[in-house]
C-alpha positions as a printed Julia matrix, in Angstrom:
265×3 Matrix{Float64}:
   5.7     1.08   -5.87
   9.42    0.43   -5.39
  11.44    0.22   -8.62
  14.66    1.78   -7.44
  16.21   -1.2    -5.82
  15.61   -3.94   -3.43
  16.73   -4.75    0.0
  16.86   -7.9     2.24
  16.94  -11.5     1.05
  14.85  -14.66    0.88
  14.17  -17.78   -1.09
  11.51  -18.13   -3.93
   9.58  -21.54   -3.67
  11.08  -24.05   -5.99
   7.61  -25.47   -6.37
   6.23  -22.23   -7.73
   5.92  -21.85  -11.53
   7.53  -18.73  -13.06
   5.25  -15.67  -13.77
   5.08  -15.22  -17.59
   2.66  -14.49  -20.33
  -0.22  -16.34  -18.63
  -1.62  -13.59  -16.34
  -3.78  -15.97  -14.31
  -0.7   -18.07  -13.61
   1.37  -15.17  -12.86
  -1.19  -13.73  -10.36
  -1.36  -17.08   -8.59
   2.38  -16.77   -7.99
   2.2   -13.2    -6.69
  -0.72  -14.13   -4.37
   1.0   -17.19   -3.12
   4.14  -15.21   -2.1
   2.04  -12.29   -0.59
  -0.02  -14.7     1.53
   3.07  -16.28    2.96
   3.54  -13.15    5.2
   1.65  -13.06    8.51
   0.9    -9.71   10.17
   0.76  -10.18   14.01
   0.08   -7.85   16.8
   0.94  -10.54   19.29
   1.12  -14.31   19.48
  -2.72  -14.74   19.41
  -3.76  -11.63   17.37
  -3.15  -12.02   13.58
  -4.41   -9.78   10.74
  -6.42  -11.46    7.95
  -4.87  -11.52    4.44
  -7.26  -10.3     1.68
  -6.47  -12.5    -1.25
  -8.23  -10.22   -3.71
  -5.68   -7.99   -5.38
  -6.52   -4.27   -4.85
  -4.39   -3.29   -7.84
  -2.36   -5.03  -10.62
   0.0    -3.39  -13.15
   3.18   -3.41  -15.07
   5.75   -0.62  -15.18
   7.97   -0.44  -18.38
  10.18    2.35  -17.05
  10.65    0.69  -13.68
  11.11   -2.66  -15.45
   8.24   -4.35  -13.43
   6.88   -7.16  -15.56
   3.96   -7.78  -13.09
   2.9    -6.46   -9.8
  -0.15   -7.06   -7.45
  -1.1    -5.15   -4.35
  -2.71   -6.87   -1.28
  -4.13   -5.68    2.01
  -4.08   -7.21    5.51
  -7.17   -6.34    7.6
  -7.97   -6.3    11.31
 -11.16   -5.3    13.01
 -12.55   -4.25    9.59
  -9.87   -1.79    8.57
  -6.49   -2.18    6.7
  -3.44   -2.45    8.85
  -0.73   -3.13    6.24
  -0.47   -3.18    2.49
   2.08   -4.96    0.29
   3.01   -5.34   -3.31
   4.7    -8.4    -4.78
   6.43   -7.71   -8.07
   8.76   -9.09  -10.52
  11.6    -7.02  -12.05
  15.02   -7.75  -13.53
  14.6   -11.52  -13.08
  13.83  -11.3    -9.35
  10.66  -11.26   -7.18
  10.46   -8.57   -4.54
   7.94   -7.44   -2.04
   7.3    -3.95   -0.57
   5.39   -3.22    2.7
   3.76   -0.25    4.17
   2.19   -0.04    7.57
  -1.4     1.33    7.77
  -1.65    0.54   11.47
  -1.79    2.95   14.42
   0.53    0.84   16.49
   3.54   -1.5    16.05
   3.26   -5.04   14.81
   5.49   -7.75   13.25
   5.54   -9.69   10.06
   6.6   -13.27    9.7
   7.37  -15.5     6.86
   7.56  -18.98    8.2
   9.42  -18.79   11.52
  11.31  -15.75   10.58
  10.38  -12.14   11.46
  11.01  -10.07    8.32
   9.56   -6.77    9.24
   8.68   -5.07   12.55
   7.65   -1.3    12.23
   8.3     0.31   15.56
   5.98    3.27   15.03
   2.6     3.87   13.46
   2.37    3.74    9.73
  -0.01    6.59    9.28
  -1.4     9.5    11.15
  -4.94   10.65   10.8
  -5.97   14.3    10.59
  -9.53   15.72   10.76
 -10.88   17.37    7.74
 -12.35   20.31    9.43
 -14.14   21.79    6.45
 -15.7    18.4     5.42
 -19.46   17.82    5.74
 -20.83   15.65    8.46
 -20.82   11.99    7.47
 -24.12   11.16    5.64
 -26.67    8.77    6.75
 -26.41    6.22    3.93
 -23.54    4.09    2.64
 -24.04    5.47   -0.98
 -23.98    9.15    0.24
 -20.86    8.51    2.39
 -19.05    7.05   -0.64
 -20.08   10.16   -2.64
 -18.68   12.3     0.17
 -15.34   10.28    0.24
 -14.86   10.49   -3.49
 -15.52   14.35   -3.33
 -12.99   14.77   -0.51
 -10.34   12.58   -2.34
 -10.6    14.88   -5.39
  -9.36   17.71   -3.25
  -5.95   16.04   -2.89
  -3.17   15.96   -5.23
   0.45   14.67   -5.03
   3.79   14.55   -6.74
   6.71   12.26   -6.83
  10.39   13.38   -7.4
  12.27   10.26   -8.72
  15.84    9.51   -9.59
  18.19    6.76  -10.72
  18.47    3.99  -11.67
  15.16    4.06  -13.45
  14.63    7.85  -13.7
  16.81   10.84  -14.27
  17.73   12.56  -11.06
  15.0    15.03   -9.78
  12.43   13.88  -12.36
   9.08   15.33  -11.15
   5.87   13.57  -11.81
   2.33   14.96  -11.07
   0.4    11.96   -9.94
  -3.17   11.27  -10.66
  -6.01   10.19   -8.46
  -7.67    6.96   -9.48
 -11.5     7.91   -9.22
 -12.59    4.64   -7.67
 -11.28    3.51   -4.2
  -9.18    0.41   -4.33
 -10.46   -0.73   -1.07
 -13.55    0.06    1.06
 -13.93   -1.05    4.67
 -16.06   -0.51    7.8
 -16.16   -1.2    11.39
 -18.18   -4.5    11.81
 -19.6    -3.22   15.06
 -20.56    0.29   13.62
 -20.93    0.16    9.9
 -21.32    3.96    9.58
 -17.67    4.14   10.63
 -16.36    3.28    7.27
 -13.57    4.33    5.03
 -11.84    3.94    1.66
  -8.36    3.74    0.31
  -7.63    5.75   -2.9
  -4.54    5.35   -5.08
  -2.66    8.34   -6.35
  -0.68    6.87   -9.17
   1.85    7.34  -11.97
  -0.12    5.76  -14.82
  -1.56    2.67  -12.96
   1.35    2.33  -10.56
   0.38    3.59   -7.15
   2.86    5.85   -5.47
   0.66    7.28   -2.59
  -2.28    5.81   -0.84
  -4.82    8.23    0.47
  -7.13    6.84    3.33
 -10.41    8.83    4.04
 -12.33    7.48    7.08
 -15.24    8.37    9.32
 -13.63    8.31   12.78
 -14.51    9.25   16.21
 -12.55   12.14   17.7
 -13.45   13.81   20.97
 -16.74   11.79   20.96
 -17.82   13.01   17.52
 -17.7    11.23   14.18
 -16.14   13.08   11.29
 -14.15   12.63    8.09
 -10.33   12.16    8.58
  -7.5    11.51    6.12
  -4.14    9.89    6.2
  -1.42    9.42    3.58
   1.0     6.57    3.05
   3.95    6.04    0.7
   4.19    3.17   -1.78
   7.64    3.95   -3.2
  10.88    5.18   -1.71
  11.23    8.51   -3.57
  10.42   12.09   -2.47
   6.76   12.45   -2.16
   4.37   15.55   -1.42
   0.77   15.92   -1.16
  -1.66   18.89   -1.1
  -5.23   19.41    0.15
  -6.62   22.15   -2.08
  -3.8    24.69   -2.19
  -2.12   23.64    1.27
   0.71   21.14    1.36
  -0.27   18.62    4.01
   2.38   15.91    3.7
   6.04   15.42    2.61
   8.24   12.31    2.66
  12.03   12.25    2.12
  13.72    9.68   -0.2
  14.6     6.58    1.72
  16.56    3.29    1.12
  13.7     1.17    2.42
  16.07   -1.31    3.93
  15.34   -0.76    7.62
  12.79   -3.41    8.93
  12.02   -1.15   11.86
  10.43    1.43    9.58
   6.86    1.7     8.34
   7.93    1.35    4.66
  10.21   -1.54    3.88
  11.0    -3.95    1.02
  12.73   -7.3     0.62
  13.87   -9.48   -2.23
  12.14  -12.86   -2.2
  14.54  -14.46   -4.58
  15.34  -15.09   -8.27
  12.46  -15.59  -10.59
  11.79  -19.35  -10.71
  12.01  -21.1   -13.99
   9.16  -23.07  -15.24
   9.92  -26.77  -15.74
   9.08  -28.31  -19.16
């Protein structure tokens, strides 16, 4: 999750109470903001916002007082993920595309993010077993494959010392499970690879058709702007440079929603 800085601009709703000690009230604020974004592939094709938060946490080092992650779904699979968070008296939102084609995101009448390239790239896990017959067995397979991945983040100012390296940990349970509504065996899961409970990398493992054959494939996505690396067993399979996250054409992007609203007495 982004903690190094915020880009963009926006206005927080004056009708929204401030997130505070009441976690239920705070979550309602975060969800209301996240649900105000519409993911569209064209004028008639819109992704569905999943209002159940996939993750929620605070980050003392990064000064996040509350954060909640949400997914947007289309045809049974996630196409975008976003985290609404409060830090240093402001509300921000980060985006990451999980789609295989471009789309745009609107808030009201304004287009705020329009990634021009796919957000992820799937690779076949050639040594993986064939997808099992039952949902329970396939979940066991996905968890077993996920455990073979590891990742690290190399972070820097303002929240961390320059080149601070952190070995991230895989959360054992997927934060999202999904399936093709027309072919339930073509299912997948999203796993978080986190620093404490703050996801820095998302790992997707999915039963996909390639060359006419089903098989387990993986894709990785960032959820912070720092240097990120991932390995499958002993082989490095993914690397991301540090970015500013201010270009709305890119698959990872963040904006400032506005100052933290004050509660009226």
